[in-house]
All heavy atoms as TSV, in Angstrom:
chain	resi	resn	atom	element	x	y	z
A	1	MET	N	N	4.553	22.294	-27.568
A	1	MET	CA	C	5.154	21.068	-27.052
A	1	MET	C	C	5.451	21.245	-25.561
A	1	MET	O	O	5.966	22.272	-25.137
A	1	MET	CB	C	6.426	20.768	-27.823
A	1	MET	CG	C	7.137	19.547	-27.365
A	1	MET	SD	S	8.520	19.199	-28.467
A	1	MET	CE	C	8.485	17.455	-28.395
A	2	LYS	N	N	5.154	20.236	-24.786
A	2	LYS	CA	C	5.378	20.313	-23.343
A	2	LYS	C	C	6.831	20.047	-23.005
A	2	LYS	O	O	7.491	19.257	-23.652
A	2	LYS	CB	C	4.492	19.299	-22.623
A	2	LYS	CG	C	3.042	19.616	-22.746
A	2	LYS	CD	C	2.302	19.026	-21.582
A	2	LYS	CE	C	0.875	19.448	-21.604
A	2	LYS	NZ	N	0.669	20.836	-21.237
A	3	ARG	N	N	7.306	20.726	-21.985
A	3	ARG	CA	C	8.656	20.473	-21.492
A	3	ARG	C	C	8.684	19.111	-20.808
A	3	ARG	O	O	7.696	18.693	-20.230
A	3	ARG	CB	C	9.067	21.555	-20.502
A	3	ARG	CG	C	9.236	22.905	-21.164
A	3	ARG	CD	C	9.557	23.939	-20.144
A	3	ARG	NE	N	8.360	24.094	-19.301
A	3	ARG	CZ	C	8.304	24.812	-18.218
A	3	ARG	NH1	N	9.363	25.452	-17.798
A	3	ARG	NH2	N	7.217	24.914	-17.515
A	4	PRO	N	N	9.832	18.431	-20.841
A	4	PRO	CA	C	9.902	17.087	-20.257
A	4	PRO	C	C	9.605	17.031	-18.767
A	4	PRO	O	O	9.239	16.004	-18.256
A	4	PRO	CB	C	11.340	16.644	-20.526
A	4	PRO	CG	C	11.848	17.559	-21.569
A	4	PRO	CD	C	11.034	18.806	-21.503
A	5	ASN	N	N	9.784	18.124	-18.040
A	5	ASN	CA	C	9.569	18.051	-16.600
A	5	ASN	C	C	8.121	18.340	-16.213
A	5	ASN	O	O	7.807	18.464	-15.054
A	5	ASN	CB	C	10.520	18.978	-15.848
A	5	ASN	CG	C	10.282	20.429	-16.182
A	5	ASN	OD1	O	9.643	20.758	-17.169
A	5	ASN	ND2	N	10.806	21.302	-15.361
A	6	GLU	N	N	7.224	18.452	-17.183
A	6	GLU	CA	C	5.816	18.616	-16.870
A	6	GLU	C	C	5.120	17.263	-16.981
A	6	GLU	O	O	5.326	16.525	-17.934
A	6	GLU	CB	C	5.150	19.613	-17.808
A	6	GLU	CG	C	5.550	21.037	-17.535
A	6	GLU	CD	C	4.777	22.010	-18.386
A	6	GLU	OE1	O	3.685	21.670	-18.857
A	6	GLU	OE2	O	5.274	23.119	-18.573
A	7	ILE	N	N	4.307	16.959	-16.015
A	7	ILE	CA	C	3.601	15.683	-16.000
A	7	ILE	C	C	2.108	15.978	-15.924
A	7	ILE	O	O	1.680	16.832	-15.169
A	7	ILE	CB	C	4.025	14.836	-14.786
A	7	ILE	CG1	C	5.515	14.541	-14.878
A	7	ILE	CG2	C	3.216	13.548	-14.717
A	7	ILE	CD1	C	6.072	13.891	-13.650
A	8	ILE	N	N	1.362	15.280	-16.705
A	8	ILE	CA	C	-0.088	15.432	-16.642
A	8	ILE	C	C	-0.641	14.222	-15.909
A	8	ILE	O	O	-0.312	13.090	-16.217
A	8	ILE	CB	C	-0.709	15.545	-18.041
A	8	ILE	CG1	C	-0.202	16.805	-18.739
A	8	ILE	CG2	C	-2.228	15.546	-17.955
A	8	ILE	CD1	C	-0.686	16.971	-20.146
A	9	SER	N	N	-1.487	14.484	-14.951
A	9	SER	CA	C	-2.076	13.416	-14.151
A	9	SER	C	C	-3.601	13.485	-14.279
A	9	SER	O	O	-4.171	14.570	-14.250
A	9	SER	CB	C	-1.669	13.600	-12.691
A	9	SER	OG	O	-2.341	12.671	-11.890
A	10	VAL	N	N	-4.219	12.346	-14.422
A	10	VAL	CA	C	-5.675	12.303	-14.497
A	10	VAL	C	C	-6.173	11.614	-13.236
A	10	VAL	O	O	-5.899	10.454	-12.993
A	10	VAL	CB	C	-6.145	11.538	-15.751
A	10	VAL	CG1	C	-7.668	11.481	-15.778
A	10	VAL	CG2	C	-5.588	12.156	-17.012
A	11	GLU	N	N	-6.882	12.385	-12.432
A	11	GLU	CA	C	-7.443	11.849	-11.191
A	11	GLU	C	C	-8.873	12.363	-11.047
A	11	GLU	O	O	-9.133	13.544	-11.265
A	11	GLU	CB	C	-6.618	12.298	-9.983
A	11	GLU	CG	C	-5.231	11.718	-9.960
A	11	GLU	CD	C	-4.426	12.198	-8.760
A	11	GLU	OE1	O	-4.997	12.810	-7.853
A	11	GLU	OE2	O	-3.232	11.945	-8.763
A	12	ASN	N	N	-9.754	11.503	-10.681
A	12	ASN	CA	C	-11.159	11.880	-10.468
A	12	ASN	C	C	-11.736	12.618	-11.674
A	12	ASN	O	O	-12.410	13.633	-11.538
A	12	ASN	CB	C	-11.308	12.731	-9.206
A	12	ASN	CG	C	-10.819	12.003	-7.982
A	12	ASN	OD1	O	-10.971	10.790	-7.874
A	12	ASN	ND2	N	-10.213	12.717	-7.067
A	13	ASP	N	N	-11.409	12.133	-12.855
A	13	ASP	CA	C	-11.909	12.715	-14.107
A	13	ASP	C	C	-11.467	14.161	-14.340
A	13	ASP	O	O	-12.109	14.893	-15.074
A	13	ASP	CB	C	-13.437	12.634	-14.183
A	13	ASP	CG	C	-13.905	11.195	-14.208
A	13	ASP	OD1	O	-13.189	10.352	-14.792
A	13	ASP	OD2	O	-14.983	10.907	-13.663
A	14	SER	N	N	-10.406	14.589	-13.696
A	14	SER	CA	C	-9.879	15.927	-13.978
A	14	SER	C	C	-8.381	15.816	-14.262
A	14	SER	O	O	-7.710	14.905	-13.795
A	14	SER	CB	C	-10.126	16.873	-12.797
A	14	SER	OG	O	-9.391	16.442	-11.677
A	15	ILE	N	N	-7.883	16.733	-15.039
A	15	ILE	CA	C	-6.471	16.716	-15.434
A	15	ILE	C	C	-5.732	17.790	-14.653
A	15	ILE	O	O	-6.166	18.938	-14.586
A	15	ILE	CB	C	-6.327	16.966	-16.948
A	15	ILE	CG1	C	-7.009	15.844	-17.728
A	15	ILE	CG2	C	-4.857	17.090	-17.347
A	15	ILE	CD1	C	-7.035	16.060	-19.216
A	16	THR	N	N	-4.624	17.408	-14.063
A	16	THR	CA	C	-3.797	18.373	-13.341
A	16	THR	C	C	-2.372	18.303	-13.875
A	16	THR	O	O	-1.911	17.257	-14.328
A	16	THR	CB	C	-3.778	18.079	-11.827
A	16	THR	OG1	O	-3.318	16.754	-11.635
A	16	THR	CG2	C	-5.152	18.219	-11.222
A	17	GLU	N	N	-1.688	19.419	-13.837
A	17	GLU	CA	C	-0.295	19.467	-14.253
A	17	GLU	C	C	0.549	19.866	-13.058
A	17	GLU	O	O	0.135	20.673	-12.232
A	17	GLU	CB	C	-0.090	20.489	-15.367
A	17	GLU	CG	C	-0.737	20.105	-16.667
A	17	GLU	CD	C	-0.401	21.063	-17.778
A	17	GLU	OE1	O	0.676	21.679	-17.729
A	17	GLU	OE2	O	-1.216	21.194	-18.697
A	18	PHE	N	N	1.734	19.294	-12.967
A	18	PHE	CA	C	2.638	19.693	-11.898
A	18	PHE	C	C	4.071	19.487	-12.355
A	18	PHE	O	O	4.344	18.739	-13.277
A	18	PHE	CB	C	2.357	18.950	-10.599
A	18	PHE	CG	C	2.471	17.451	-10.714
A	18	PHE	CD1	C	3.658	16.813	-10.362
A	18	PHE	CD2	C	1.419	16.686	-11.172
A	18	PHE	CE1	C	3.773	15.429	-10.474
A	18	PHE	CE2	C	1.535	15.307	-11.271
A	18	PHE	CZ	C	2.706	14.679	-10.924
A	19	GLN	N	N	4.974	20.179	-11.709
A	19	GLN	CA	C	6.395	20.086	-12.020
A	19	GLN	C	C	7.013	18.966	-11.206
A	19	GLN	O	O	6.680	18.774	-10.044
A	19	GLN	CB	C	7.108	21.394	-11.665
A	19	GLN	CG	C	6.643	22.568	-12.477
A	19	GLN	CD	C	7.141	22.500	-13.906
A	19	GLN	OE1	O	8.234	22.025	-14.158
A	19	GLN	NE2	N	6.333	22.961	-14.837
A	20	TYR	N	N	7.920	18.251	-11.821
A	20	TYR	CA	C	8.639	17.201	-11.116
A	20	TYR	C	C	10.105	17.577	-11.064
A	20	TYR	O	O	10.703	17.829	-12.096
A	20	TYR	CB	C	8.471	15.849	-11.830
A	20	TYR	CG	C	9.251	14.753	-11.178
A	20	TYR	CD1	C	8.799	14.159	-10.012
A	20	TYR	CD2	C	10.458	14.327	-11.703
A	20	TYR	CE1	C	9.518	13.165	-9.393
A	20	TYR	CE2	C	11.186	13.325	-11.089
A	20	TYR	CZ	C	10.707	12.751	-9.940
A	20	TYR	OH	O	11.431	11.762	-9.324
A	21	LYS	N	N	10.663	17.652	-9.884
A	21	LYS	CA	C	12.072	17.979	-9.730
A	21	LYS	C	C	12.851	16.686	-9.515
A	21	LYS	O	O	12.517	15.905	-8.627
A	21	LYS	CB	C	12.280	18.907	-8.546
A	21	LYS	CG	C	13.714	19.314	-8.357
A	21	LYS	CD	C	13.830	20.415	-7.351
A	21	LYS	CE	C	15.217	20.840	-7.039
A	21	LYS	NZ	N	16.316	20.342	-7.757
A	22	ILE	N	N	13.864	16.469	-10.322
A	22	ILE	CA	C	14.687	15.271	-10.193
A	22	ILE	C	C	15.558	15.425	-8.950
A	22	ILE	O	O	16.241	16.437	-8.790
A	22	ILE	CB	C	15.554	15.066	-11.444
A	22	ILE	CG1	C	14.654	14.888	-12.671
A	22	ILE	CG2	C	16.493	13.870	-11.274
A	22	ILE	CD1	C	15.393	14.874	-13.977
A	23	PRO	N	N	15.545	14.432	-8.056
A	23	PRO	CA	C	16.356	14.524	-6.837
A	23	PRO	C	C	17.850	14.617	-7.158
A	23	PRO	O	O	18.335	14.018	-8.121
A	23	PRO	CB	C	16.048	13.216	-6.100
A	23	PRO	CG	C	14.811	12.682	-6.722
A	23	PRO	CD	C	14.766	13.197	-8.116
A	24	GLU	N	N	18.556	15.364	-6.349
A	24	GLU	CA	C	19.989	15.578	-6.567
A	24	GLU	C	C	20.769	14.268	-6.553
A	24	GLU	O	O	21.692	14.076	-7.342
A	24	GLU	CB	C	20.538	16.538	-5.497
A	24	GLU	CG	C	21.896	17.088	-5.819
A	24	GLU	CD	C	21.906	17.955	-7.069
A	24	GLU	OE1	O	20.942	18.687	-7.332
A	24	GLU	OE2	O	22.910	17.895	-7.801
A	25	TRP	N	N	20.411	13.334	-5.672
A	25	TRP	CA	C	21.136	12.054	-5.607
A	25	TRP	C	C	20.999	11.287	-6.916
A	25	TRP	O	O	21.920	10.595	-7.343
A	25	TRP	CB	C	20.669	11.196	-4.430
A	25	TRP	CG	C	19.280	10.647	-4.573
A	25	TRP	CD1	C	18.125	11.192	-4.087
A	25	TRP	CD2	C	18.891	9.460	-5.266
A	25	TRP	NE1	N	17.049	10.410	-4.434
A	25	TRP	CE2	C	17.489	9.339	-5.162
A	25	TRP	CE3	C	19.582	8.471	-5.965
A	25	TRP	CZ2	C	16.775	8.286	-5.725
A	25	TRP	CZ3	C	18.865	7.414	-6.529
A	25	TRP	CH2	C	17.478	7.331	-6.399
A	26	GLN	N	N	19.838	11.436	-7.569
A	26	GLN	CA	C	19.629	10.725	-8.823
A	26	GLN	C	C	20.482	11.345	-9.938
A	26	GLN	O	O	21.071	10.632	-10.746
A	26	GLN	CB	C	18.150	10.779	-9.185
A	26	GLN	CG	C	17.725	9.750	-10.178
A	26	GLN	CD	C	16.218	9.649	-10.274
A	26	GLN	OE1	O	15.485	10.584	-9.961
A	26	GLN	NE2	N	15.750	8.516	-10.728
A	27	ILE	N	N	20.574	12.653	-9.952
A	27	ILE	CA	C	21.428	13.350	-10.922
A	27	ILE	C	C	22.877	12.932	-10.705
A	27	ILE	O	O	23.596	12.641	-11.667
A	27	ILE	CB	C	21.267	14.880	-10.786
A	27	ILE	CG1	C	19.840	15.280	-11.195
A	27	ILE	CG2	C	22.311	15.610	-11.624
A	27	ILE	CD1	C	19.488	16.709	-10.879
A	28	ASP	N	N	23.298	12.882	-9.439
A	28	ASP	CA	C	24.672	12.468	-9.123
A	28	ASP	C	C	24.961	11.053	-9.613
A	28	ASP	O	O	26.047	10.774	-10.138
A	28	ASP	CB	C	24.927	12.550	-7.615
A	28	ASP	CG	C	24.894	13.976	-7.094
A	28	ASP	OD1	O	25.023	14.918	-7.909
A	28	ASP	OD2	O	24.733	14.144	-5.881
A	29	GLN	N	N	24.007	10.155	-9.451
A	29	GLN	CA	C	24.195	8.771	-9.896
A	29	GLN	C	C	24.344	8.691	-11.415
A	29	GLN	O	O	25.179	7.941	-11.923
A	29	GLN	CB	C	23.024	7.894	-9.459
A	29	GLN	CG	C	23.118	7.427	-8.035
A	29	GLN	CD	C	24.305	6.517	-7.827
A	29	GLN	OE1	O	24.554	5.603	-8.599
A	29	GLN	NE2	N	25.056	6.779	-6.778
A	30	VAL	N	N	23.544	9.455	-12.122
A	30	VAL	CA	C	23.633	9.450	-13.586
A	30	VAL	C	C	24.993	9.989	-14.030
A	30	VAL	O	O	25.637	9.423	-14.921
A	30	VAL	CB	C	22.482	10.267	-14.219
A	30	VAL	CG1	C	22.712	10.466	-15.711
A	30	VAL	CG2	C	21.143	9.596	-13.968
A	31	ILE	N	N	25.454	11.048	-13.398
A	31	ILE	CA	C	26.768	11.610	-13.728
A	31	ILE	C	C	27.863	10.585	-13.448
A	31	ILE	O	O	28.748	10.359	-14.272
A	31	ILE	CB	C	27.004	12.923	-12.947
A	31	ILE	CG1	C	26.058	14.003	-13.470
A	31	ILE	CG2	C	28.463	13.368	-13.058
A	31	ILE	CD1	C	26.016	15.253	-12.619
A	32	LYS	N	N	27.800	9.944	-12.273
A	32	LYS	CA	C	28.804	8.945	-11.913
A	32	LYS	C	C	28.815	7.782	-12.909
A	32	LYS	O	O	29.867	7.369	-13.390
A	32	LYS	CB	C	28.538	8.418	-10.507
A	32	LYS	CG	C	29.487	7.326	-10.067
A	32	LYS	CD	C	29.015	6.691	-8.771
A	32	LYS	CE	C	29.860	5.533	-8.346
A	32	LYS	NZ	N	29.823	4.395	-9.258
A	33	ARG	N	N	27.645	7.260	-13.211
A	33	ARG	CA	C	27.557	6.116	-14.118
A	33	ARG	C	C	28.014	6.492	-15.531
A	33	ARG	O	O	28.642	5.688	-16.213
A	33	ARG	CB	C	26.133	5.564	-14.143
A	33	ARG	CG	C	25.784	4.871	-12.845
A	33	ARG	CD	C	24.312	4.496	-12.819
A	33	ARG	NE	N	23.923	4.060	-11.502
A	33	ARG	CZ	C	23.801	2.798	-11.135
A	33	ARG	NH1	N	24.076	1.838	-11.977
A	33	ARG	NH2	N	23.428	2.499	-9.922
A	34	THR	N	N	27.706	7.699	-15.939
A	34	THR	CA	C	28.148	8.151	-17.264
A	34	THR	C	C	29.661	8.265	-17.316
A	34	THR	O	O	30.297	7.816	-18.277
A	34	THR	CB	C	27.492	9.500	-17.617
A	34	THR	OG1	O	26.075	9.367	-17.571
A	34	THR	CG2	C	27.920	9.975	-18.995
A	35	LYS	N	N	30.258	8.847	-16.278
A	35	LYS	CA	C	31.719	8.966	-16.233
A	35	LYS	C	C	32.375	7.586	-16.230
A	35	LYS	O	O	33.355	7.352	-16.937
A	35	LYS	CB	C	32.156	9.754	-15.000
A	35	LYS	CG	C	31.913	11.238	-15.120
A	35	LYS	CD	C	32.343	11.958	-13.853
A	35	LYS	CE	C	32.097	13.438	-13.962
A	35	LYS	NZ	N	32.451	14.146	-12.730
A	36	ASP	N	N	31.821	6.671	-15.425
A	36	ASP	CA	C	32.360	5.311	-15.382
A	36	ASP	C	C	32.292	4.648	-16.752
A	36	ASP	O	O	33.233	3.989	-17.191
A	36	ASP	CB	C	31.605	4.454	-14.366
A	36	ASP	CG	C	31.891	4.849	-12.935
A	36	ASP	OD1	O	32.859	5.601	-12.694
A	36	ASP	OD2	O	31.130	4.405	-12.049
A	37	TYR	N	N	31.179	4.835	-17.414
A	37	TYR	CA	C	31.020	4.236	-18.747
A	37	TYR	C	C	32.012	4.840	-19.740
A	37	TYR	O	O	32.638	4.122	-20.521
A	37	TYR	CB	C	29.592	4.436	-19.243
A	37	TYR	CG	C	29.432	4.025	-20.689
A	37	TYR	CD1	C	29.339	2.682	-21.037
A	37	TYR	CD2	C	29.402	4.973	-21.701
A	37	TYR	CE1	C	29.224	2.298	-22.362
A	37	TYR	CE2	C	29.280	4.601	-23.023
A	37	TYR	CZ	C	29.192	3.260	-23.357
A	37	TYR	OH	O	29.091	2.890	-24.665
A	38	LEU	N	N	32.156	6.167	-19.706
A	38	LEU	CA	C	33.051	6.828	-20.662
A	38	LEU	C	C	34.516	6.448	-20.431
A	38	LEU	O	O	35.300	6.434	-21.379
A	38	LEU	CB	C	32.865	8.341	-20.594
A	38	LEU	CG	C	31.527	8.843	-21.137
A	38	LEU	CD1	C	31.381	10.342	-20.876
A	38	LEU	CD2	C	31.341	8.526	-22.602
A	39	LYS	N	N	34.877	6.128	-19.184
A	39	LYS	CA	C	36.245	5.691	-18.901
A	39	LYS	C	C	36.530	4.348	-19.559
A	39	LYS	O	O	37.636	4.104	-20.029
A	39	LYS	CB	C	36.472	5.564	-17.390
A	39	LYS	CG	C	36.647	6.872	-16.697
A	39	LYS	CD	C	36.854	6.643	-15.214
A	39	LYS	CE	C	36.851	7.934	-14.455
A	39	LYS	NZ	N	36.907	7.710	-13.020
A	40	ASN	N	N	35.537	3.467	-19.542
A	40	ASN	CA	C	35.737	2.144	-20.114
A	40	ASN	C	C	34.412	1.620	-20.674
A	40	ASN	O	O	33.711	0.847	-20.022
A	40	ASN	CB	C	36.279	1.188	-19.054
A	40	ASN	CG	C	36.744	-0.098	-19.683
A	40	ASN	OD1	O	36.574	-0.315	-20.874
A	40	ASN	ND2	N	37.319	-0.961	-18.875
A	41	PRO	N	N	34.077	2.004	-21.912
A	41	PRO	CA	C	32.787	1.607	-22.482
A	41	PRO	C	C	32.648	0.098	-22.731
A	41	PRO	O	O	31.532	-0.391	-22.881
A	41	PRO	CB	C	32.708	2.373	-23.798
A	41	PRO	CG	C	34.047	2.929	-24.052
A	41	PRO	CD	C	34.830	2.867	-22.782
A	42	ASN	N	N	33.754	-0.624	-22.749
A	42	ASN	CA	C	33.672	-2.066	-22.963
A	42	ASN	C	C	33.396	-2.841	-21.680
A	42	ASN	O	O	33.096	-4.028	-21.729
A	42	ASN	CB	C	34.963	-2.581	-23.603
A	42	ASN	CG	C	35.144	-2.022	-24.993
A	42	ASN	OD1	O	34.190	-1.891	-25.742
A	42	ASN	ND2	N	36.367	-1.660	-25.326
A	43	ASP	N	N	33.522	-2.170	-20.558
A	43	ASP	CA	C	33.298	-2.819	-19.268
A	43	ASP	C	C	31.859	-2.539	-18.817
A	43	ASP	O	O	31.607	-1.697	-17.974
A	43	ASP	CB	C	34.292	-2.294	-18.233
A	43	ASP	CG	C	34.173	-3.028	-16.928
A	43	ASP	OD1	O	33.631	-4.147	-16.911
A	43	ASP	OD2	O	34.623	-2.466	-15.912
A	44	VAL	N	N	30.944	-3.260	-19.394
A	44	VAL	CA	C	29.538	-3.062	-19.057
A	44	VAL	C	C	29.035	-4.264	-18.277
A	44	VAL	O	O	29.495	-5.382	-18.459
A	44	VAL	CB	C	28.675	-2.848	-20.324
A	44	VAL	CG1	C	29.037	-1.540	-20.988
A	44	VAL	CG2	C	28.809	-3.993	-21.294
A	45	SER	N	N	28.078	-4.013	-17.427
A	45	SER	CA	C	27.527	-5.110	-16.635
A	45	SER	C	C	26.259	-5.625	-17.305
A	45	SER	O	O	25.616	-4.925	-18.079
A	45	SER	CB	C	27.213	-4.638	-15.218
A	45	SER	OG	O	26.308	-3.564	-15.260
A	46	ASN	N	N	25.916	-6.835	-16.967
A	46	ASN	CA	C	24.663	-7.351	-17.514
A	46	ASN	C	C	23.502	-6.811	-16.681
A	46	ASN	O	O	23.699	-6.229	-15.610
A	46	ASN	CB	C	24.681	-8.880	-17.594
A	46	ASN	CG	C	24.684	-9.521	-16.243
A	46	ASN	OD1	O	24.109	-9.011	-15.289
A	46	ASN	ND2	N	25.321	-10.670	-16.144
A	47	ILE	N	N	22.293	-7.022	-17.135
A	47	ILE	CA	C	21.126	-6.451	-16.483
A	47	ILE	C	C	20.957	-6.960	-15.057
A	47	ILE	O	O	20.568	-6.206	-14.162
A	47	ILE	CB	C	19.849	-6.671	-17.332
A	47	ILE	CG1	C	18.667	-5.885	-16.775
A	47	ILE	CG2	C	19.520	-8.147	-17.431
A	47	ILE	CD1	C	18.799	-4.409	-16.871
A	48	ASP	N	N	21.286	-8.215	-14.802
A	48	ASP	CA	C	21.141	-8.758	-13.446
A	48	ASP	C	C	22.103	-8.070	-12.474
A	48	ASP	O	O	21.712	-7.720	-11.354
A	48	ASP	CB	C	21.378	-10.262	-13.435
A	48	ASP	CG	C	20.285	-11.010	-14.185
A	48	ASP	OD1	O	19.132	-10.529	-14.185
A	48	ASP	OD2	O	20.581	-12.059	-14.769
A	49	ASP	N	N	23.334	-7.859	-12.903
A	49	ASP	CA	C	24.293	-7.147	-12.054
A	49	ASP	C	C	23.844	-5.714	-11.812
A	49	ASP	O	O	23.951	-5.189	-10.706
A	49	ASP	CB	C	25.678	-7.134	-12.697
A	49	ASP	CG	C	26.301	-8.509	-12.760
A	49	ASP	OD1	O	25.853	-9.412	-12.013
A	49	ASP	OD2	O	27.227	-8.690	-13.572
A	50	PHE	N	N	23.347	-5.111	-12.854
A	50	PHE	CA	C	22.874	-3.730	-12.759
A	50	PHE	C	C	21.721	-3.611	-11.765
A	50	PHE	O	O	21.712	-2.737	-10.894
A	50	PHE	CB	C	22.449	-3.250	-14.151
A	50	PHE	CG	C	21.840	-1.889	-14.166
A	50	PHE	CD1	C	22.609	-0.767	-13.934
A	50	PHE	CD2	C	20.495	-1.734	-14.435
A	50	PHE	CE1	C	22.047	0.491	-13.951
A	50	PHE	CE2	C	19.921	-0.479	-14.461
A	50	PHE	CZ	C	20.698	0.637	-14.217
A	51	LEU	N	N	20.757	-4.511	-11.848
A	51	LEU	CA	C	19.620	-4.462	-10.939
A	51	LEU	C	C	20.037	-4.738	-9.496
A	51	LEU	O	O	19.510	-4.129	-8.561
A	51	LEU	CB	C	18.547	-5.454	-11.393
A	51	LEU	CG	C	17.862	-5.104	-12.722
A	51	LEU	CD1	C	16.929	-6.230	-13.135
A	51	LEU	CD2	C	17.136	-3.787	-12.638
A	52	GLU	N	N	20.988	-5.630	-9.308
A	52	GLU	CA	C	21.493	-5.889	-7.959
A	52	GLU	C	C	22.187	-4.659	-7.383
A	52	GLU	O	O	22.050	-4.344	-6.202
A	52	GLU	CB	C	22.450	-7.082	-7.959
A	52	GLU	CG	C	21.761	-8.419	-8.027
A	52	GLU	CD	C	20.823	-8.652	-6.856
A	52	GLU	OE1	O	21.187	-8.351	-5.701
A	52	GLU	OE2	O	19.714	-9.141	-7.108
A	53	GLU	N	N	22.928	-3.971	-8.222
A	53	GLU	CA	C	23.602	-2.750	-7.771
A	53	GLU	C	C	22.584	-1.688	-7.353
A	53	GLU	O	O	22.737	-1.035	-6.321
A	53	GLU	CB	C	24.493	-2.207	-8.889
A	53	GLU	CG	C	25.263	-0.973	-8.479
A	53	GLU	CD	C	26.127	-0.424	-9.601
A	53	GLU	OE1	O	26.402	-1.166	-10.580
A	53	GLU	OE2	O	26.529	0.735	-9.508
A	54	ILE	N	N	21.548	-1.547	-8.130
A	54	ILE	CA	C	20.488	-0.591	-7.781
A	54	ILE	C	C	19.826	-0.989	-6.469
A	54	ILE	O	O	19.578	-0.148	-5.596
A	54	ILE	CB	C	19.440	-0.496	-8.909
A	54	ILE	CG1	C	20.052	0.198	-10.121
A	54	ILE	CG2	C	18.197	0.245	-8.437
A	54	ILE	CD1	C	19.163	0.224	-11.329
A	55	LYS	N	N	19.567	-2.273	-6.302
A	55	LYS	CA	C	18.941	-2.752	-5.068
A	55	LYS	C	C	19.825	-2.424	-3.854
A	55	LYS	O	O	19.343	-1.956	-2.830
A	55	LYS	CB	C	18.701	-4.257	-5.159
A	55	LYS	CG	C	17.834	-4.805	-4.050
A	55	LYS	CD	C	17.714	-6.317	-4.080
A	55	LYS	CE	C	17.147	-6.805	-5.383
A	55	LYS	NZ	N	16.963	-8.285	-5.392
A	56	ARG	N	N	21.127	-2.668	-3.980
A	56	ARG	CA	C	22.058	-2.339	-2.883
A	56	ARG	C	C	22.059	-0.846	-2.585
A	56	ARG	O	O	22.036	-0.432	-1.424
A	56	ARG	CB	C	23.468	-2.802	-3.235
A	56	ARG	CG	C	23.694	-4.292	-3.094
A	56	ARG	CD	C	25.178	-4.653	-3.171
A	56	ARG	NE	N	25.822	-4.149	-4.375
A	56	ARG	CZ	C	25.867	-4.791	-5.546
A	56	ARG	NH1	N	25.317	-5.980	-5.661
A	56	ARG	NH2	N	26.483	-4.258	-6.584
A	57	ASP	N	N	22.063	-0.031	-3.639
A	57	ASP	CA	C	22.045	1.422	-3.452
A	57	ASP	C	C	20.775	1.873	-2.741
A	57	ASP	O	O	20.815	2.740	-1.857
A	57	ASP	CB	C	22.175	2.154	-4.787
A	57	ASP	CG	C	23.540	2.028	-5.417
A	57	ASP	OD1	O	24.498	1.579	-4.723
A	57	ASP	OD2	O	23.685	2.368	-6.608
A	58	LEU	N	N	19.659	1.298	-3.100
A	58	LEU	CA	C	18.391	1.665	-2.457
A	58	LEU	C	C	18.366	1.248	-0.999
A	58	LEU	O	O	17.837	1.977	-0.147
A	58	LEU	CB	C	17.223	1.055	-3.219
A	58	LEU	CG	C	16.940	1.652	-4.594
A	58	LEU	CD1	C	15.857	0.850	-5.305
A	58	LEU	CD2	C	16.534	3.107	-4.484
A	59	ILE	N	N	18.904	0.099	-0.698
A	59	ILE	CA	C	18.964	-0.354	0.695
A	59	ILE	C	C	19.827	0.610	1.524
A	59	ILE	O	O	19.479	0.942	2.646
A	59	ILE	CB	C	19.499	-1.808	0.772
A	59	ILE	CG1	C	18.439	-2.755	0.204
A	59	ILE	CG2	C	19.877	-2.188	2.199
A	59	ILE	CD1	C	18.928	-4.171	0.011
A	60	GLU	N	N	20.920	1.079	0.947
A	60	GLU	CA	C	21.790	2.024	1.655
A	60	GLU	C	C	21.085	3.351	1.922
A	60	GLU	O	O	21.375	4.021	2.919
A	60	GLU	CB	C	23.059	2.284	0.847
A	60	GLU	CG	C	24.013	1.130	0.823
A	60	GLU	CD	C	25.236	1.397	-0.043
A	60	GLU	OE1	O	25.419	2.551	-0.455
A	60	GLU	OE2	O	25.981	0.450	-0.311
A	61	LEU	N	N	20.166	3.736	1.061
A	61	LEU	CA	C	19.459	5.006	1.226
A	61	LEU	C	C	18.417	4.970	2.334
A	61	LEU	O	O	18.000	6.006	2.836
A	61	LEU	CB	C	18.779	5.411	-0.078
A	61	LEU	CG	C	19.699	5.859	-1.190
A	61	LEU	CD1	C	18.920	6.096	-2.468
A	61	LEU	CD2	C	20.443	7.117	-0.804
A	62	LYS	N	N	17.976	3.778	2.726
A	62	LYS	CA	C	16.926	3.673	3.752
A	62	LYS	C	C	17.396	4.143	5.093
A	62	LYS	O	O	18.423	4.173	5.521
A	62	LYS	CB	C	16.427	2.237	3.856
A	62	LYS	CG	C	15.560	1.860	2.691
A	62	LYS	CD	C	15.020	0.467	2.916
A	62	LYS	CE	C	14.102	0.087	1.785
A	62	LYS	NZ	N	13.519	-1.214	1.969
């Protein structure tokens, strides 16, 4: 069984494998969002609010 961080890519009729490292900022965001959720699991946002928040975060990263 392959580890989750291995990705197989098919390019030009050949298969290549490479490691993907999750960026630290993304790990931090998941930790933050998980902590926020665990503090108040009933306070969830709808998908539109969630996508807007992601859009704002991405704009700040530019």
